[in-house]
C-alpha positions as a Markdown table, in Angstrom:
| # | Residue | x | y | z |
|---|---|---|---|---|
| 1 | Unk | -61.5 | -3.3 | 90.9 |
| 2 | Unk | -59.2 | -1.8 | 93.5 |
| 3 | Unk | -59.4 | 1.8 | 92.0 |
| 4 | Unk | -63.2 | 1.7 | 92.1 |
| 5 | Unk | -63.2 | 0.8 | 95.7 |
| 6 | Unk | -60.9 | 3.7 | 96.5 |
| 7 | Unk | -63.0 | 6.1 | 94.5 |
| 8 | Unk | -66.1 | 4.9 | 96.3 |
| 9 | Unk | -64.4 | 5.5 | 99.6 |
| 10 | Unk | -63.5 | 9.0 | 98.5 |
| 11 | Unk | -67.1 | 9.7 | 97.5 |
| 12 | Unk | -68.2 | 8.5 | 100.9 |
| 13 | Unk | -65.8 | 10.8 | 102.6 |
| 14 | Unk | -67.1 | 13.7 | 100.5 |
| 15 | Unk | -70.6 | 13.0 | 101.8 |
| 16 | Unk | -72.1 | 11.1 | 98.9 |
| 17 | Unk | -74.6 | 8.5 | 100.3 |
| 18 | Unk | -76.5 | 5.5 | 99.0 |
| 19 | Unk | -78.9 | 6.6 | 96.4 |
| 20 | Unk | -77.2 | 10.0 | 95.7 |
| 21 | Unk | -76.4 | 10.8 | 92.1 |
| 22 | Unk | -72.9 | 11.3 | 90.7 |
| 23 | Unk | -72.5 | 12.8 | 87.2 |
| 24 | Unk | -69.8 | 12.2 | 84.6 |
| 25 | Unk | -69.0 | 14.5 | 81.7 |
| 26 | Unk | -66.3 | 12.3 | 80.3 |
| 27 | Unk | -65.2 | 10.8 | 77.0 |
| 28 | Unk | -64.4 | 7.1 | 76.6 |
| 29 | Unk | -61.6 | 6.0 | 78.8 |
| 30 | Unk | -60.9 | 3.7 | 81.8 |
| 31 | Unk | -61.7 | 6.4 | 84.4 |
| 32 | Unk | -65.3 | 6.4 | 83.2 |
| 33 | Unk | -65.6 | 2.7 | 84.0 |
| 34 | Unk | -63.8 | 3.1 | 87.4 |
| 35 | Unk | -66.3 | 5.8 | 88.4 |
| 36 | Unk | -69.2 | 3.7 | 87.2 |
| 37 | Unk | -68.0 | 0.7 | 89.2 |
| 38 | Unk | -67.4 | 3.0 | 92.3 |
| 39 | Unk | -71.0 | 4.2 | 92.2 |
| 40 | Unk | -72.2 | 0.6 | 91.9 |
| 41 | Unk | -70.2 | -0.5 | 94.9 |
| 42 | Unk | -71.5 | 2.2 | 97.2 |
| 43 | Unk | -75.1 | 2.2 | 95.8 |
| 44 | Unk | -74.8 | 5.7 | 94.3 |
| 45 | Unk | -76.5 | 6.4 | 91.0 |
| 46 | Unk | -74.2 | 7.2 | 88.0 |
| 47 | Unk | -75.4 | 9.9 | 85.7 |
| 48 | Unk | -73.5 | 9.7 | 82.4 |
| 49 | Unk | -73.9 | 13.0 | 80.5 |
| 50 | Unk | -73.3 | 13.6 | 76.8 |
| 51 | Unk | -70.1 | 15.6 | 76.7 |
| 52 | Unk | -71.2 | 17.4 | 73.6 |
| 53 | Unk | -73.9 | 19.2 | 75.7 |
| 54 | Unk | -73.5 | 22.9 | 76.1 |
| 55 | Unk | -75.5 | 25.7 | 77.7 |
| 56 | Unk | -79.1 | 25.0 | 78.3 |
| 57 | Unk | -78.8 | 21.3 | 77.5 |
| 58 | Unk | -76.0 | 20.8 | 80.1 |
| 59 | Unk | -77.5 | 23.0 | 82.7 |
| 60 | Unk | -80.8 | 21.1 | 82.5 |
| 61 | Unk | -79.2 | 17.7 | 83.2 |
| 62 | Unk | -76.8 | 18.9 | 85.9 |
| 63 | Unk | -79.5 | 20.6 | 87.8 |
| 64 | Unk | -82.4 | 18.3 | 87.1 |
| 65 | Unk | -80.5 | 15.1 | 88.0 |
| 66 | Unk | -79.7 | 16.5 | 91.5 |
| 67 | Unk | -76.1 | 15.3 | 91.2 |
| 68 | Unk | -74.0 | 15.7 | 94.4 |
| 69 | Unk | -70.7 | 15.6 | 92.5 |
| 70 | Unk | -69.6 | 16.0 | 88.9 |
| 71 | Unk | -66.5 | 14.5 | 87.3 |
| 72 | Unk | -65.3 | 16.2 | 84.0 |
| 73 | Unk | -62.2 | 16.0 | 81.8 |
| 74 | Unk | -60.0 | 19.0 | 82.0 |
| 75 | Unk | -60.9 | 20.3 | 78.5 |
| 76 | Unk | -64.6 | 20.1 | 79.3 |
| 77 | Unk | -64.3 | 22.0 | 82.6 |
| 78 | Unk | -65.0 | 25.4 | 81.0 |
| 79 | Unk | -68.4 | 24.3 | 79.7 |
| 80 | Unk | -69.3 | 22.5 | 82.9 |
| 81 | Unk | -68.4 | 25.2 | 85.3 |
| 82 | Unk | -70.6 | 27.7 | 83.5 |
| 83 | Unk | -73.7 | 25.6 | 84.2 |
| 84 | Unk | -72.7 | 24.0 | 87.6 |
| 85 | Unk | -75.4 | 24.3 | 90.2 |
| 86 | Unk | -74.4 | 25.9 | 93.5 |
| 87 | Unk | -73.1 | 23.6 | 96.1 |
| 88 | Unk | -72.1 | 20.8 | 93.7 |
| 89 | Unk | -68.5 | 19.6 | 93.9 |
| 90 | Unk | -66.7 | 19.5 | 90.6 |
| 91 | Unk | -63.7 | 17.1 | 90.3 |
| 92 | Unk | -61.3 | 17.4 | 87.4 |
| 93 | Unk | -60.2 | 14.3 | 85.5 |
| 94 | Unk | -56.9 | 14.6 | 83.6 |
| 95 | Unk | -57.1 | 13.9 | 79.8 |
| 96 | Unk | -55.0 | 10.7 | 79.1 |
| 97 | Unk | -52.6 | 10.6 | 76.2 |
| 98 | Unk | -54.9 | 8.3 | 74.2 |
| 99 | Unk | -57.7 | 11.0 | 74.3 |
| 100 | Unk | -55.3 | 13.9 | 73.8 |
| 101 | Unk | -54.1 | 12.2 | 70.5 |
| 102 | Unk | -57.7 | 12.6 | 69.2 |
| 103 | Unk | -58.9 | 15.8 | 70.8 |
| 104 | Unk | -55.8 | 17.7 | 71.6 |
| 105 | Unk | -53.9 | 18.0 | 74.9 |
| 106 | Unk | -55.4 | 19.8 | 77.8 |
| 107 | Unk | -53.6 | 20.9 | 80.9 |
| 108 | Unk | -55.3 | 20.9 | 84.3 |
| 109 | Unk | -57.1 | 24.1 | 85.0 |
| 110 | Unk | -55.8 | 24.5 | 88.5 |
| 111 | Unk | -59.3 | 25.6 | 89.7 |
| 112 | Unk | -60.6 | 22.3 | 91.0 |
| 113 | Unk | -59.5 | 19.1 | 92.8 |
| 114 | Unk | -58.0 | 16.6 | 90.4 |
| 115 | Unk | -59.1 | 13.0 | 90.6 |
| 116 | Unk | -55.9 | 11.6 | 92.0 |
| 117 | Unk | -55.9 | 14.2 | 94.7 |
| 118 | Unk | -59.6 | 13.6 | 95.4 |
| 119 | Unk | -58.9 | 9.9 | 96.2 |
| 120 | Unk | -55.6 | 10.4 | 98.0 |
| 121 | Unk | -55.7 | 8.9 | 101.4 |
| 122 | Unk | -59.2 | 7.4 | 101.0 |
| 123 | Unk | -59.8 | 4.0 | 102.5 |
| 124 | Unk | -61.4 | 1.5 | 100.1 |
| 125 | Unk | -65.1 | 1.2 | 100.4 |
| 126 | Unk | -65.8 | -2.2 | 101.9 |
| 127 | Unk | -69.5 | -2.0 | 103.0 |
| 128 | Unk | -72.3 | -3.9 | 101.2 |
| 129 | Unk | -74.1 | -1.6 | 98.8 |
| 130 | Unk | -77.5 | -3.1 | 99.2 |
| 131 | Unk | -80.1 | -2.6 | 96.4 |
| 132 | Unk | -79.5 | 0.4 | 94.2 |
| 133 | Unk | -81.1 | 1.9 | 91.1 |
| 134 | Unk | -79.4 | 1.5 | 87.7 |
| 135 | Unk | -77.7 | 4.5 | 86.1 |
| 136 | Unk | -79.8 | 7.6 | 85.5 |
| 137 | Unk | -79.5 | 8.1 | 81.8 |
| 138 | Unk | -81.0 | 11.0 | 79.9 |
| 139 | Unk | -82.6 | 10.3 | 76.6 |
| 140 | Unk | -81.9 | 12.9 | 73.9 |
| 141 | Unk | -85.4 | 12.6 | 72.4 |
| 142 | Unk | -86.5 | 14.5 | 69.3 |
| 143 | Unk | -88.2 | 17.4 | 71.0 |
| 144 | Unk | -87.8 | 19.3 | 74.2 |
| 145 | Unk | -85.2 | 18.8 | 76.9 |
| 146 | Unk | -83.8 | 15.4 | 77.6 |
| 147 | Unk | -85.7 | 13.2 | 80.0 |
| 148 | Unk | -84.0 | 11.3 | 82.9 |
| 149 | Unk | -85.0 | 7.7 | 82.9 |
| 150 | Unk | -85.2 | 6.7 | 86.6 |
| 151 | Unk | -85.5 | 2.9 | 87.0 |
| 152 | Unk | -86.5 | 1.1 | 90.2 |
| 153 | Unk | -84.0 | -0.7 | 92.3 |
| 154 | Unk | -83.9 | -4.4 | 91.3 |
| 155 | Unk | -84.0 | -7.5 | 93.5 |
| 156 | Unk | -81.1 | -10.0 | 93.2 |
| 157 | Unk | -83.3 | -12.3 | 91.1 |
| 158 | Unk | -84.3 | -9.4 | 88.8 |
| 159 | Unk | -80.6 | -8.4 | 88.4 |
| 160 | Unk | -79.7 | -12.0 | 87.4 |
| 161 | Unk | -82.5 | -12.3 | 84.9 |
| 162 | Unk | -81.9 | -8.8 | 83.3 |
| 163 | Unk | -78.1 | -9.6 | 83.1 |
| 164 | Unk | -78.8 | -13.0 | 81.4 |
| 165 | Unk | -81.2 | -11.5 | 78.8 |
| 166 | Unk | -78.9 | -8.5 | 78.1 |
| 167 | Unk | -75.8 | -10.6 | 77.7 |
| 168 | Unk | -77.5 | -13.1 | 75.4 |
| 169 | Unk | -78.9 | -10.3 | 73.2 |
| 170 | Unk | -75.5 | -8.5 | 73.1 |
| 171 | Unk | -73.7 | -11.7 | 72.3 |
| 172 | Unk | -71.4 | -11.3 | 75.3 |
| 173 | Unk | -69.9 | -14.2 | 77.2 |
| 174 | Unk | -66.8 | -14.9 | 79.3 |
| 175 | Unk | -63.6 | -15.4 | 77.4 |
| 176 | Unk | -64.5 | -12.9 | 74.7 |
| 177 | Unk | -62.4 | -9.8 | 73.8 |
| 178 | Unk | -64.9 | -7.0 | 73.3 |
| 179 | Unk | -64.5 | -3.6 | 71.6 |
| 180 | Unk | -66.4 | -0.5 | 72.8 |
| 181 | Unk | -66.8 | 1.7 | 69.8 |
| 182 | Unk | -69.5 | 4.2 | 70.9 |
| 183 | Unk | -69.7 | 6.8 | 73.7 |
| 184 | Unk | -70.4 | 5.2 | 77.0 |
| 185 | Unk | -72.8 | 8.0 | 78.0 |
| 186 | Unk | -75.3 | 6.0 | 75.8 |
| 187 | Unk | -77.1 | 3.2 | 77.5 |
| 188 | Unk | -76.0 | 0.4 | 75.2 |
| 189 | Unk | -72.2 | 0.8 | 75.1 |
| 190 | Unk | -72.4 | 1.7 | 78.8 |
| 191 | Unk | -74.1 | -1.6 | 79.5 |
| 192 | Unk | -71.7 | -3.4 | 77.2 |
| 193 | Unk | -68.7 | -2.0 | 79.1 |
| 194 | Unk | -70.1 | -2.5 | 82.6 |
| 195 | Unk | -71.1 | -6.1 | 82.0 |
| 196 | Unk | -67.8 | -6.9 | 80.3 |
| 197 | Unk | -66.0 | -5.5 | 83.4 |
| 198 | Unk | -68.1 | -7.5 | 85.7 |
| 199 | Unk | -67.5 | -10.7 | 83.8 |
| 200 | Unk | -63.8 | -10.2 | 83.5 |
| 201 | Unk | -64.0 | -9.9 | 79.7 |
| 202 | Unk | -61.0 | -8.3 | 78.0 |
| 203 | Unk | -62.1 | -4.8 | 77.1 |
| 204 | Unk | -60.7 | -2.4 | 74.5 |
| 205 | Unk | -62.1 | 1.1 | 74.3 |
| 206 | Unk | -62.0 | 3.3 | 71.2 |
| 207 | Unk | -61.7 | 7.0 | 72.2 |
| 208 | Unk | -63.8 | 7.7 | 69.1 |
| 209 | Unk | -64.9 | 5.6 | 66.1 |
| 210 | Unk | -62.8 | 5.8 | 63.0 |
| 211 | Unk | -63.5 | 3.1 | 60.4 |
| 212 | Unk | -60.0 | 2.0 | 59.4 |
| 213 | Unk | -58.9 | 2.2 | 63.1 |
| 214 | Unk | -61.7 | -0.2 | 63.9 |
| 215 | Unk | -60.4 | -2.7 | 61.4 |
| 216 | Unk | -56.8 | -2.3 | 62.7 |
| 217 | Unk | -57.9 | -2.8 | 66.3 |
| 218 | Unk | -59.9 | -5.9 | 65.5 |
| 219 | Unk | -56.9 | -7.5 | 63.7 |
| 220 | Unk | -54.2 | -6.4 | 66.2 |
| 221 | Unk | -56.3 | -7.3 | 69.4 |
| 222 | Unk | -58.0 | -10.3 | 67.9 |
| 223 | Unk | -61.3 | -8.9 | 68.9 |
| 224 | Unk | -64.1 | -11.4 | 69.0 |
| 225 | Unk | -67.0 | -9.1 | 69.9 |
| 226 | Unk | -68.0 | -5.5 | 69.0 |
| 227 | Unk | -71.1 | -3.4 | 69.4 |
| 228 | Unk | -71.9 | -0.9 | 66.7 |
| 229 | Unk | -74.6 | 1.3 | 65.2 |
| 230 | Unk | -75.7 | 1.4 | 61.5 |
| 231 | Unk | -73.8 | 4.6 | 60.8 |
| 232 | Unk | -70.6 | 2.8 | 61.5 |
| 233 | Unk | -71.5 | 0.1 | 58.9 |
| 234 | Unk | -72.0 | 2.9 | 56.3 |
| 235 | Unk | -68.6 | 4.4 | 57.1 |
| 236 | Unk | -66.9 | 1.0 | 57.1 |
| 237 | Unk | -68.4 | 0.2 | 53.7 |
| 238 | Unk | -67.2 | 3.6 | 52.4 |
| 239 | Unk | -63.6 | 2.5 | 52.8 |
| 240 | Unk | -61.8 | 1.6 | 49.5 |
| 241 | Unk | -61.8 | -2.1 | 48.7 |
| 242 | Unk | -58.1 | -2.3 | 49.0 |
| 243 | Unk | -58.3 | -0.9 | 52.6 |
| 244 | Unk | -61.0 | -3.3 | 53.6 |
| 245 | Unk | -59.1 | -6.3 | 52.2 |
| 246 | Unk | -56.0 | -5.3 | 54.1 |
| 247 | Unk | -57.2 | -6.5 | 57.5 |
| 248 | Unk | -57.8 | -10.0 | 58.9 |
| 249 | Unk | -61.2 | -10.0 | 60.7 |
| 250 | Unk | -61.4 | -13.7 | 61.2 |
| 251 | Unk | -61.4 | -13.4 | 65.0 |
| 252 | Unk | -64.9 | -11.8 | 65.0 |
| 253 | Unk | -67.6 | -14.0 | 66.4 |
| 254 | Unk | -70.3 | -11.4 | 67.0 |
| 255 | Unk | -70.8 | -7.9 | 65.8 |
| 256 | Unk | -74.0 | -6.6 | 67.3 |
| 257 | Unk | -75.8 | -3.4 | 66.3 |
| 258 | Unk | -78.7 | -1.4 | 67.6 |
| 259 | Unk | -79.8 | 2.2 | 68.2 |
| 260 | Unk | -81.5 | 2.7 | 64.8 |
| 261 | Unk | -82.9 | 0.6 | 61.9 |
| 262 | Unk | -80.2 | -0.4 | 59.4 |
| 263 | Unk | -80.9 | 0.1 | 55.7 |
| 264 | Unk | -81.4 | -3.3 | 54.1 |
| 265 | Unk | -78.7 | -2.9 | 51.5 |
| 266 | Unk | -76.2 | -1.8 | 54.1 |
| 267 | Unk | -76.8 | -4.8 | 56.4 |
| 268 | Unk | -76.8 | -7.2 | 53.5 |
| 269 | Unk | -73.3 | -6.0 | 52.4 |
| 270 | Unk | -72.0 | -6.2 | 56.0 |
| 271 | Unk | -73.1 | -9.9 | 56.2 |
| 272 | Unk | -71.5 | -10.6 | 52.9 |
| 273 | Unk | -68.2 | -9.0 | 54.1 |
| 274 | Unk | -68.1 | -10.1 | 57.8 |
| 275 | Unk | -70.1 | -13.3 | 57.4 |
| 276 | Unk | -73.1 | -14.4 | 59.5 |
| 277 | Unk | -71.7 | -12.9 | 62.7 |
| 278 | Unk | -73.9 | -9.8 | 62.5 |
| 279 | Unk | -76.5 | -9.7 | 65.3 |
| 280 | Unk | -79.1 | -7.1 | 66.0 |
| 281 | Unk | -81.3 | -6.1 | 68.9 |
| 282 | Unk | -83.9 | -3.4 | 69.6 |
| 283 | Unk | -84.8 | -1.8 | 72.9 |
| 284 | Unk | -84.5 | 1.5 | 74.8 |
| 285 | Unk | -83.3 | 2.9 | 78.0 |
| 286 | Unk | -86.8 | 2.7 | 79.3 |
| 287 | Unk | -87.6 | -0.9 | 78.5 |
| 288 | Unk | -84.2 | -2.6 | 78.1 |
| 289 | Unk | -83.6 | -5.1 | 75.2 |
| 290 | Unk | -86.8 | -6.6 | 74.0 |
| 291 | Unk | -86.2 | -8.1 | 70.5 |
| 292 | Unk | -83.2 | -9.6 | 68.8 |
| 293 | Unk | -82.2 | -11.6 | 65.7 |
| 294 | Unk | -79.1 | -13.2 | 64.2 |
| 295 | Unk | -77.9 | -13.0 | 60.6 |
| 296 | Unk | -79.8 | -16.1 | 59.5 |
| 297 | Unk | -83.1 | -14.8 | 60.9 |
| 298 | Unk | -82.5 | -11.4 | 59.4 |
| 299 | Unk | -81.8 | -12.9 | 55.9 |
| 300 | Unk | -85.1 | -14.8 | 56.2 |
| 301 | Unk | -87.0 | -11.6 | 57.3 |
| 302 | Unk | -85.0 | -8.8 | 55.6 |
| 303 | Unk | -85.3 | -5.5 | 57.4 |
| 304 | Unk | -86.4 | -6.9 | 60.7 |
| 305 | Unk | -84.9 | -5.8 | 64.0 |
| 306 | Unk | -85.8 | -9.1 | 65.6 |
| 307 | Unk | -88.5 | -10.9 | 67.5 |
| 308 | Unk | -89.4 | -10.7 | 71.2 |
| 309 | Unk | -87.0 | -12.2 | 73.8 |
| 310 | Unk | -87.2 | -12.8 | 77.5 |
| 311 | Unk | -91.0 | -12.8 | 77.5 |
| 312 | Unk | -91.4 | -9.4 | 76.0 |
| 313 | Unk | -94.7 | -8.7 | 74.0 |
| 314 | Unk | -95.4 | -6.4 | 71.1 |
| 315 | Unk | -98.7 | -4.7 | 70.1 |
| 316 | Unk | -99.1 | -2.3 | 67.2 |
| 317 | Unk | -101.9 | 0.4 | 67.4 |
| 318 | Unk | -103.3 | 2.8 | 64.8 |
| 319 | Unk | -103.8 | 6.5 | 65.6 |
| 320 | Unk | -107.3 | 5.8 | 67.0 |
| 321 | Unk | -105.9 | 3.3 | 69.5 |
| 322 | Unk | -107.2 | 0.2 | 67.6 |
| 323 | Unk | -105.0 | -2.9 | 67.8 |
| 324 | Unk | -103.6 | -3.8 | 64.4 |
| 325 | Unk | -103.2 | -7.2 | 62.8 |
| 326 | Unk | -99.8 | -8.7 | 61.7 |
| 327 | Unk | -98.5 | -6.9 | 58.6 |
| 328 | Unk | -100.3 | -3.6 | 59.4 |
| 329 | Unk | -98.2 | -0.5 | 60.3 |
| 330 | Unk | -98.8 | 1.7 | 63.3 |
| 331 | Unk | -97.1 | 2.8 | 66.5 |
| 332 | Unk | -95.2 | 0.1 | 68.3 |
| 333 | Unk | -96.0 | -0.6 | 72.0 |
| 334 | Unk | -94.0 | -3.1 | 74.0 |
| 335 | Unk | -94.5 | -4.9 | 77.4 |
| 336 | Unk | -91.0 | -5.5 | 78.7 |
| 337 | Unk | -90.0 | -8.8 | 80.3 |
| 338 | Unk | -91.3 | -9.2 | 83.8 |
| 339 | Unk | -87.8 | -9.0 | 85.2 |
| 340 | Unk | -87.2 | -5.5 | 83.9 |
| 341 | Unk | -87.6 | -2.8 | 86.6 |
| 342 | Unk | -90.3 | -0.3 | 86.4 |
| 343 | Unk | -89.4 | 3.2 | 85.5 |
| 344 | Unk | -90.5 | 6.8 | 85.4 |
| 345 | Unk | -89.1 | 10.0 | 84.0 |
| 346 | Unk | -87.5 | 11.9 | 86.9 |
| 347 | Unk | -90.0 | 14.7 | 88.0 |
| 348 | Unk | -92.0 | 14.0 | 84.8 |
| 349 | Unk | -94.5 | 11.3 | 85.8 |
| 350 | Unk | -97.1 | 12.9 | 83.4 |
| 351 | Unk | -94.7 | 12.1 | 80.4 |
| 352 | Unk | -94.4 | 8.6 | 81.7 |
| 353 | Unk | -98.1 | 8.1 | 81.7 |
| 354 | Unk | -98.4 | 9.5 | 78.1 |
| 355 | Unk | -96.4 | 6.6 | 76.7 |
| 356 | Unk | -98.2 | 3.8 | 78.6 |
| 357 | Unk | -101.2 | 1.8 | 77.2 |
| 358 | Unk | -102.3 | -0.9 | 79.7 |
| 359 | Unk | -98.7 | -1.8 | 80.6 |
| 360 | Unk | -97.4 | -1.6 | 77.0 |
| 361 | Unk | -94.8 | 1.2 | 76.5 |
| 362 | Unk | -94.1 | 3.1 | 73.3 |
| 363 | Unk | -90.8 | 4.9 | 72.7 |
| 364 | Unk | -92.2 | 6.6 | 69.6 |
| 365 | Unk | -91.4 | 4.0 | 66.9 |
| 366 | Unk | -93.6 | 3.1 | 63.9 |
| 367 | Unk | -93.6 | -0.4 | 62.5 |
| 368 | Unk | -95.3 | -3.7 | 61.9 |
| 369 | Unk | -95.0 | -7.3 | 63.1 |
| 370 | Unk | -94.9 | -9.9 | 60.3 |
| 371 | Unk | -96.7 | -13.3 | 60.4 |
| 372 | Unk | -93.7 | -14.9 | 62.0 |
| 373 | Unk | -93.6 | -12.4 | 64.9 |
| 374 | Unk | -90.6 | -10.4 | 63.6 |
| 375 | Unk | -90.7 | -6.6 | 64.2 |
| 376 | Unk | -90.0 | -4.3 | 61.3 |
| 377 | Unk | -89.6 | -0.6 | 62.0 |
| 378 | Unk | -90.5 | 2.2 | 59.6 |
| 379 | Unk | -89.4 | 5.3 | 61.5 |
| 380 | Unk | -89.7 | 7.3 | 64.6 |
| 381 | Unk | -93.3 | 8.5 | 65.1 |
| 382 | Unk | -92.0 | 12.0 | 66.0 |
| 383 | Unk | -89.8 | 12.0 | 62.9 |
| 384 | Unk | -92.8 | 11.2 | 60.7 |
| 385 | Unk | -93.6 | 14.1 | 58.3 |
| 386 | Unk | -97.2 | 14.9 | 57.4 |
| 387 | Unk | -97.2 | 16.7 | 54.1 |
| 388 | Unk | -100.6 | 17.5 | 52.5 |
| 389 | Unk | -102.2 | 14.9 | 54.7 |
| 390 | Unk | -99.8 | 12.1 | 53.6 |
| 391 | Unk | -97.6 | 10.3 | 56.2 |
| 392 | Unk | -94.0 | 10.2 | 55.2 |
| 393 | Unk | -91.2 | 8.3 | 57.0 |
| 394 | Unk | -87.8 | 9.9 | 56.5 |
| 395 | Unk | -85.9 | 6.7 | 57.1 |
| 396 | Unk | -87.2 | 5.2 | 53.8 |
| 397 | Unk | -85.9 | 8.2 | 51.9 |
| 398 | Unk | -82.6 | 8.2 | 53.8 |
| 399 | Unk | -82.1 | 4.6 | 52.8 |
| 400 | Unk | -82.8 | 5.4 | 49.2 |
| 401 | Unk | -80.4 | 8.3 | 49.2 |
| 402 | Unk | -77.6 | 6.2 | 50.8 |
| 403 | Unk | -77.7 | 4.0 | 47.7 |
| 404 | Unk | -76.4 | 6.9 | 45.6 |
| 405 | Unk | -72.7 | 6.6 | 44.8 |
| 406 | Unk | -70.8 | 9.3 | 46.7 |
| 407 | Unk | -73.4 | 9.8 | 49.5 |
| 408 | Unk | -71.6 | 9.4 | 52.9 |
| 409 | Unk | -74.6 | 10.2 | 55.1 |
| 410 | Unk | -77.9 | 12.0 | 54.9 |
| 411 | Unk | -80.6 | 13.5 | 57.2 |
| 412 | Unk | -84.2 | 13.8 | 55.9 |
| 413 | Unk | -86.7 | 15.7 | 58.0 |
| 414 | Unk | -89.8 | 18.0 | 57.8 |
| 415 | Unk | -89.7 | 21.7 | 57.5 |
| 416 | Unk | -92.5 | 24.3 | 57.6 |
| 417 | Unk | -94.5 | 24.7 | 54.4 |
| 418 | Unk | -97.3 | 27.2 | 54.0 |
| 419 | Unk | -99.2 | 25.1 | 51.4 |
| 420 | Unk | -98.7 | 21.5 | 52.7 |
| 421 | Unk | -98.0 | 22.1 | 56.4 |
| 422 | Unk | -94.6 | 20.4 | 56.1 |
| 423 | Unk | -92.2 | 19.7 | 53.2 |
| 424 | Unk | -89.2 | 17.4 | 53.0 |
| 425 | Unk | -85.6 | 18.6 | 53.3 |
| 426 | Unk | -82.5 | 16.5 | 52.8 |
| 427 | Unk | -79.1 | 17.5 | 54.1 |
| 428 | Unk | -76.5 | 15.3 | 52.3 |
| 429 | Unk | -72.9 | 14.7 | 53.2 |
| 430 | Unk | -71.4 | 13.7 | 49.8 |
| 431 | Unk | -67.9 | 13.0 | 48.4 |
| 432 | Unk | -66.6 | 16.3 | 46.8 |
| 433 | Unk | -66.0 | 14.6 | 43.5 |
| 434 | Unk | -69.3 | 12.7 | 43.4 |
| 435 | Unk | -70.8 | 15.0 | 40.9 |
| 436 | Unk | -74.2 | 15.1 | 42.6 |
| 437 | Unk | -76.6 | 17.9 | 42.0 |
| 438 | Unk | -80.0 | 18.8 | 43.5 |
| 439 | Unk | -81.6 | 17.6 | 40.3 |
| 440 | Unk | -79.8 | 14.3 | 40.3 |
| 441 | Unk | -80.8 | 13.6 | 43.9 |
| 442 | Unk | -84.4 | 14.3 | 43.2 |
| 443 | Unk | -84.3 | 12.2 | 40.0 |
| 444 | Unk | -82.9 | 9.3 | 42.0 |
| 445 | Unk | -85.6 | 9.4 | 44.6 |
| 446 | Unk | -88.5 | 9.9 | 42.1 |
| 447 | Unk | -87.3 | 6.9 | 40.2 |
| 448 | Unk | -87.7 | 4.7 | 43.3 |
| 449 | Unk | -90.3 | 6.3 | 45.5 |
| 450 | Unk | -93.6 | 8.1 | 45.1 |
| 451 | Unk | -93.4 | 11.7 | 44.0 |
| 452 | Unk | -94.6 | 13.2 | 47.3 |
| 453 | Unk | -91.4 | 11.6 | 48.9 |
| 454 | Unk | -89.0 | 13.6 | 46.8 |
| 455 | Unk | -87.3 | 16.3 | 48.9 |
| 456 | Unk | -88.3 | 19.9 | 48.2 |
| 457 | Unk | -85.1 | 21.2 | 49.7 |
| 458 | Unk | -81.7 | 19.5 | 49.0 |
| 459 | Unk | -78.6 | 20.9 | 50.8 |
| 460 | Unk | -75.1 | 19.5 | 50.3 |
| 461 | Unk | -73.7 | 19.8 | 53.8 |
| 462 | Unk | -70.2 | 18.5 | 54.8 |
| 463 | Unk | -70.5 | 19.9 | 58.3 |
| 464 | Unk | -73.4 | 17.9 | 59.7 |
| 465 | Unk | -73.5 | 18.0 | 63.5 |
| 466 | Unk | -72.6 | 14.5 | 64.7 |
| 467 | Unk | -72.1 | 12.4 | 67.7 |
| 468 | Unk | -68.8 | 10.5 | 68.2 |
| 469 | Unk | -70.4 | 7.5 | 66.5 |
| 470 | Unk | -71.0 | 9.6 | 63.4 |
| 471 | Unk | -74.7 | 9.6 | 64.0 |
| 472 | Unk | -76.2 | 12.9 | 62.9 |
| 473 | Unk | -77.9 | 15.2 | 65.4 |
| 474 | Unk | -80.9 | 15.6 | 63.1 |
| 475 | Unk | -82.9 | 17.7 | 65.5 |
| 476 | Unk | -80.2 | 20.5 | 65.5 |
| 477 | Unk | -80.5 | 20.8 | 61.8 |
| 478 | Unk | -84.2 | 20.7 | 61.7 |
| 479 | Unk | -84.6 | 23.2 | 64.5 |
| 480 | Unk | -82.9 | 25.9 | 62.4 |
| 481 | Unk | -85.8 | 25.8 | 59.8 |
| 482 | Unk | -88.5 | 25.9 | 62.4 |
| 483 | Unk | -86.9 | 28.7 | 64.4 |
| 484 | Unk | -86.5 | 30.8 | 61.2 |
| 485 | Unk | -90.2 | 30.3 | 60.6 |
| 486 | Unk | -91.0 | 31.4 | 64.1 |
| 487 | Unk | -92.4 | 28.0 | 65.1 |
| 488 | Unk | -91.3 | 25.3 | 67.5 |
| 489 | Unk | -90.9 | 21.6 | 66.9 |
């Protein structure tokens, strides 16, 4: 990629060296990929930052990562410059028309070097990069400040094995036409785009996910591959029948999803609509992709996220540390494939040790392994609510509420309660004419689940904080309740 080589040359001229970190505060567009490729060429470490971040969140990543340079879109400059550490160069990236159509136009600030001026006159980088670490990606987590996942540099053999496992799980192969639907500051869509670029796969990038636009792009571009998250499935299924029937989706060969467990009824409907082209994988920034399944395997083991691939292994432990048998629910620990690089949390080795049990790593998920070796997730361990001594997994209640006509999305979480320690709250994004009430919501849950799983607090909320994927920032809602009670989460 010629532009990437020139950017790499400009970074070299600016004093960025092998192993230095370069941050991006960018939305989805080709410049993101060009900058990622430039870092890879010269052995610098890319640091994609969630562009929604503000204040303390943004300041933490910019300073903690030790970035030598930061690239940001013009309209995001005001937020970045307020938190920019001293001595760090800020390069402004103009907002292309495709993004301006979604987020509004933004003129250059005139305060910083613009990307095309930054690279003007630079000789393309032509030196071998040598071994380099993968991108430094910050995990949002459910509590505290984001952690930077710093992975070891890989050998050539490791790189090949990791690439083969990742591509197989993602369903990517040469000759496909892939669609990036989610923000590339996340590990999965970032890997999808980077691998597609390396393989010469035709790549289409959505500035932001919109359900009907997704269908239109699939039809018009004859997309064969797309990566999604379960929230996108919900939004697609919410489209009127006549809209869904309007588009020809026959080009699709693989629609892969990850990032969160998918409610069973949602995935079943997607397979009925798209056909057996729905694939799923499970993993994390820390451990890579470790389990996967296709539509047929899922239908035979409804609710699974897959079984181990690439030599990964799964153990499930109870709260005392005892190893559980198949079918028993506990915290999930995974030993990644041997080719996956070791990792730590940047400047937080103690937090890395906390999640390790004899080489098996937990990312905080609760689940079970069935008799056939397929992993089923219940919820996040940190999202688990303990009310009156009972363990409650919000994902189960969220799936129940999503079955209600008129519910577009929902977040269930624990809030302070003087009597029970925690109580359940549900914030529901519902259609205005759905006719739902607090009473009808509680009746629906009580008819399907145990009484202690009925939310005490029900709020109809059409302004839920969201990522570009549509996924809810649950922690931001929950935090309000705990701060009001003078307690932390």
